[in-house]
Short mmCIF file of the C-alpha atoms (twelve columns), coordinates in Angstrom:
data_MODEL
# 
_entry.id   MODEL 
# 
loop_
_atom_site.group_PDB 
_atom_site.id 
_atom_site.type_symbol 
_atom_site.label_atom_id 
_atom_site.label_alt_id 
_atom_site.label_comp_id 
_atom_site.label_asym_id 
_atom_site.label_seq_id 
_atom_site.Cartn_x 
_atom_site.Cartn_y 
_atom_site.Cartn_z 
_atom_site.pdbx_PDB_model_num 
ATOM 1  C CA . MET A 1  0.419   9.471   30.691  1 
ATOM 2  C CA . THR A 2  -0.326  10.841  27.310  1 
ATOM 3  C CA . GLU A 3  -4.559  10.585  26.007  1 
ATOM 4  C CA . LYS A 4  -5.057  8.796   22.918  1 
ATOM 5  C CA . THR A 5  -7.041  10.273  20.292  1 
ATOM 6  C CA . VAL A 6  -9.850  8.084   19.307  1 
ATOM 7  C CA . SER A 7  -12.304 8.698   16.211  1 
ATOM 8  C CA . GLU A 8  -14.938 6.738   15.145  1 
ATOM 9  C CA . CYS A 9  -16.995 6.029   12.009  1 
ATOM 10 C CA . PRO A 10 -20.564 6.496   12.501  1 
ATOM 11 C CA . LYS A 11 -21.485 4.593   9.411   1 
ATOM 12 C CA . CYS A 12 -19.482 1.183   9.749   1 
ATOM 13 C CA . GLY A 13 -17.796 1.595   13.501  1 
ATOM 14 C CA . ALA A 14 -14.624 1.615   11.966  1 
ATOM 15 C CA . LYS A 15 -12.140 3.442   14.988  1 
ATOM 16 C CA . TRP A 16 -8.819  5.129   14.744  1 
ATOM 17 C CA . ILE A 17 -6.822  5.561   17.827  1 
ATOM 18 C CA . ASP A 18 -3.699  7.724   17.118  1 
ATOM 19 C CA . GLY A 19 -3.928  7.197   13.624  1 
ATOM 20 C CA . GLN A 20 -3.878  3.299   13.734  1 
ATOM 21 C CA . LEU A 21 -7.101  2.200   12.046  1 
ATOM 22 C CA . TYR A 22 -9.103  -0.679  13.802  1 
ATOM 23 C CA . TRP A 23 -11.818 -2.753  12.148  1 
ATOM 24 C CA . SER A 24 -15.023 -2.266  14.036  1 
ATOM 25 C CA . THR A 25 -13.953 -6.393  15.347  1 
ATOM 26 C CA . GLY A 26 -10.789 -4.415  17.163  1 
ATOM 27 C CA . ALA A 27 -8.238  -5.486  14.416  1 
ATOM 28 C CA . GLU A 28 -5.663  -3.251  13.164  1 
ATOM 29 C CA . GLY A 29 -6.332  -2.660  9.521   1 
ATOM 30 C CA . ASP A 30 -5.152  -0.206  6.770   1 
ATOM 31 C CA . PRO A 31 -7.548  2.313   5.493   1 
ATOM 32 C CA . HIS A 32 -6.924  1.822   1.884   1 
ATOM 33 C CA . ASP A 33 -8.321  -1.388  2.358   1 
ATOM 34 C CA . LEU A 34 -11.030 -0.145  4.436   1 
ATOM 35 C CA . ALA A 35 -11.909 2.409   1.567   1 
ATOM 36 C CA . GLY A 36 -11.545 -0.577  -0.882  1 
ATOM 37 C CA . LEU A 37 -14.071 -2.986  1.239   1 
ATOM 38 C CA . VAL A 38 -16.253 -0.835  2.455   1 
ATOM 39 C CA . CYS A 39 -16.282 3.187   1.989   1 
ATOM 40 C CA . ASN A 40 -16.229 3.312   -1.650  1 
ATOM 41 C CA . LYS A 41 -19.398 1.114   -2.100  1 
ATOM 42 C CA . LEU A 42 -21.288 1.625   1.249   1 
ATOM 43 C CA . GLY A 43 -19.975 5.346   2.943   1 
ATOM 44 C CA . ASP A 44 -21.604 8.359   2.556   1 
ATOM 45 C CA . ASN A 45 -21.166 11.829  3.574   1 
ATOM 46 C CA . THR A 46 -20.847 10.403  7.153   1 
ATOM 47 C CA . CYS A 47 -17.617 8.216   6.866   1 
ATOM 48 C CA . ILE A 48 -14.889 9.731   8.060   1 
ATOM 49 C CA . ASN A 49 -12.004 7.675   6.444   1 
ATOM 50 C CA . GLN A 50 -9.713  10.067  4.608   1 
ATOM 51 C CA . CYS A 51 -9.065  7.460   2.318   1 
ATOM 52 C CA . LYS A 52 -12.334 7.073   0.702   1 
ATOM 53 C CA . GLY A 53 -11.976 6.833   -2.814  1 
ATOM 54 C CA . SER A 54 -8.767  5.299   -2.850  1 
ATOM 55 C CA . ASP A 55 -8.311  2.154   -4.674  1 
ATOM 56 C CA . SER A 56 -4.556  1.505   -3.843  1 
ATOM 57 C CA . GLY A 57 -5.832  -1.122  -0.729  1 
ATOM 58 C CA . ASP A 58 -7.519  -4.374  -1.246  1 
ATOM 59 C CA . THR A 59 -11.180 -4.611  -2.640  1 
ATOM 60 C CA . TRP A 60 -13.970 -7.262  -3.598  1 
ATOM 61 C CA . GLU A 61 -13.132 -7.461  -6.951  1 
ATOM 62 C CA . ARG A 62 -9.081  -8.121  -6.312  1 
ATOM 63 C CA . ARG A 63 -10.598 -10.818 -4.017  1 
ATOM 64 C CA . LEU A 64 -13.009 -12.323 -6.442  1 
ATOM 65 C CA . GLY A 65 -10.307 -12.631 -8.633  1 
ATOM 66 C CA . ILE A 66 -8.157  -14.741 -6.225  1 
ATOM 67 C CA . LEU A 67 -10.986 -16.878 -5.841  1 
ATOM 68 C CA . ARG A 68 -11.384 -17.283 -9.715  1 
ATOM 69 C CA . SER A 69 -7.891  -17.959 -9.945  1 
ATOM 70 C CA . LEU A 70 -8.406  -21.121 -7.665  1 
ATOM 71 C CA . ASN A 71 -10.612 -22.224 -9.127  1 
ATOM 72 C CA . PRO A 72 -10.191 -21.706 -12.832 1 
ATOM 73 C CA . GLU A 73 -13.257 -24.528 -13.831 1 
ATOM 74 C CA . ASP A 74 -16.007 -22.162 -12.030 1 
ATOM 75 C CA . ASN A 75 -15.291 -19.665 -14.334 1 
ATOM 76 C CA . GLU A 76 -16.797 -21.083 -17.171 1 
# 
């Protein structure tokens, strides 16, 4: 049996198990999404996400744009 490598971010609680990101909820994730949704806004020098600073994943701005496109009358 091989040992798994586990790293946990002290800032947000996200875990990397053998290189795969898991959100603090336990769901599999993408480190670029984590960067755009959490690290880039709330991360500090304790953040261990190597994708911190990336904007190639999901962001709150992108999600807001989706919501606005679904309800254009609310944008007036």
